[in-house]
N, C-alpha and C positions, 0 to 999 in steps of 0.2 A: 417337245417344244411348243409353247403356246402360240396361237395365231394372233397377229396384230388385229386391233379393232378396225372397222371399215374406214375408208377414207371419208365417207360422209360423217361418221362419228367424230373423226379427228377435226374435220371442218367445223362441226357444231361446237366442239369444245375449245378449239384453238384458232384455226386459220380464218374462219368466217365470223368469229365472235367478236363483238365490239363492246366497249364500255358504253352503257346507256346513260343518257342525260335526262330522259323523260320516259313516262310510263303510260300505258293504257289503263283503262279503268277495270280491267279484269282482276278480280281478287285472287289472293293466294290463300287457299284453305290450310287450316292447321295440319291436316294430314300430309300435305305436300312438304311443309317445313319439317315435320317429323321424319318423313322419308329422306329428306335432304340430310338431316343430322345422322340418321341411321346409316347413310352411305359414307359420309365424310369421316365418321368416327373410326373406321377401319384402317385408315391410312397411317403410316408409321410416325412415331415420335420417339425421342430418346427414352429408353427404358420403359416404353409404353406409358410415359408420364401424363400425356393428354392434358396439358395445362390450360388449354383454351377454355374460355367461358363465354357464353353467348347470351345476349339479351335481344330478343326478337321484338322489335318495336313496331306495333301495328295499331294501337288505339290512338285516337286523336290527341288526347292530353300528352301521352308519352312522345308522340311525333312532334308536338309543339315544343315540348321541353328540349328534345334533341335538336330540333331545327334552330332553336334559340341559342344553342351552344355551338352551332356550326358557322363556318364562314358564309358570308352573304350569298355567293354563287351556289352553295350547296343546300341552302334552306329549301328552295322549291322542290329540289330533287327528293329530299326527305319527306316533305309534306305530301307529295304526289304518289310516291312509291307505296305499293300495298304493304311492304315490310322492309324495314331497314334494320339490319343486324349490327349490333355493337360487338366487335370481336375483341375480347380482352384475354388476359392471361393471369392465372392465379399464382401468386408467389408462394402460397401454401400448398401447391399441388402435391408435394411429397406425402401429405397426409392420406392421399388416396391410393398410395402404392400397395398397401396390403390387399386391396381389391384388384388393382391393375397388374401387379407383379408379385403374386403371393409367394413364389418360390425364392425371391431374392429381395423382398421389400426392405428388410432391416439394413442390409448392406447398402442399398441404393439411397435410403433415407439418410444414412451417415454421410454418403458422398455428397448429396445435395445440401447438407447442412454446412458444408465448408463455405467460408465467406465468398459471396458473389456468385457461387455456382447456381443456386436456385434462380436468381434474377436473370442471368444470361440464358439458362435453359428455358425458363418460362417464356421469355421474349422470343427466342429462336423457334421453339416448338409451337408456341401459340401462333406465331406468324405463319409457320407451315400449315397449321390447321386452318387458318384463315384462307390460305391459298387453296387448300383442299376443298373448302367450302365453295369457292368460285368454280372450281373444276366440276364438283358434284352438281352444283346448281345448273351449270350449262349442260351437263350430261342429262339432266332431267328436263331439259327444254326451257329453262328459265334464263332470263338475262340478268346481268349484274352491273352495278355501278359503284365500284369501290371508291372510297374517299378518305383523305387524311386531313382535310381542312376543318378542324374543330378544336374546341377547348378541352384537352384531355383531362385536366384537373377538374373542370366543371362537370364533365360526363362522369368521371369517377365518383364525384360527390353525389350526383343525381341518381346514378344507376348502380353503383357498387359500394354504397355507404356501408361502413362497419365491416368491410372485408379487406383482404389484401389483393384484390383483383384490380388490375390496371388496364385501362382501355388502350388498344393498339390502333385499330382503324375501324371504319364503318363501311357497310356495303348494302346498298339498296338492292333488293331482288324483286323480280316480277316479270311482266311481259313488256318489253321495251317498245316505245314509240319509235318506229323506223325513222321518222322525221327528225328525231333528236340526236341521231348518230352523226358524229363528225367523220370526215373522210379518214381512211386508214393512214396512220403515220408509219414511216418506215421503221424497221428494226435493224439492229446490228447483225452483220454477217458472222459466220462461224469464226473466221480469222480475226475479226474485230473484237470478238467477245471472249476468245479462248485461244489456247495453244496446247500443243502436245508436250509432255515432259517425260 
């Protein structure tokens, strides 16, 4: 039986981690972003489909474009963060199955070709991969600021043109400014959020 990770690690990933609203000037090197992806990619998705696609927005022009498509409160967060990742999902993800599931790719491609199946799977599993990104970033000592207030159609046109990739949410990553963190809000208790069956 495997041992649980330490309480300190659980605090870093979950209990003591907050959504950051502001950022220090400490840059995020490309190697850190690559390490982040190399960690999150191992988490499970349906049929190993891995439909998430990521745009790591870090140069000034791309930040300005993304900020211009965001809700007003989110614009300074994007402009200040060293990196803001657009988490999208590819509706054509099944084309990668010969690489990702070589032993059963053809069967699964037929399954995902049924009306509506690819769309639901891409959204669900792409969202999961976005959550894995947050967990992996926190595990690597980074802070996260996930956001949903932006023009999805505008982001898709600006960053995913000529593809079947759709944006889901965006998430700034970096080293958070402690002064930007709001007080911790409560969460639902076990009985409030679930029940035994």
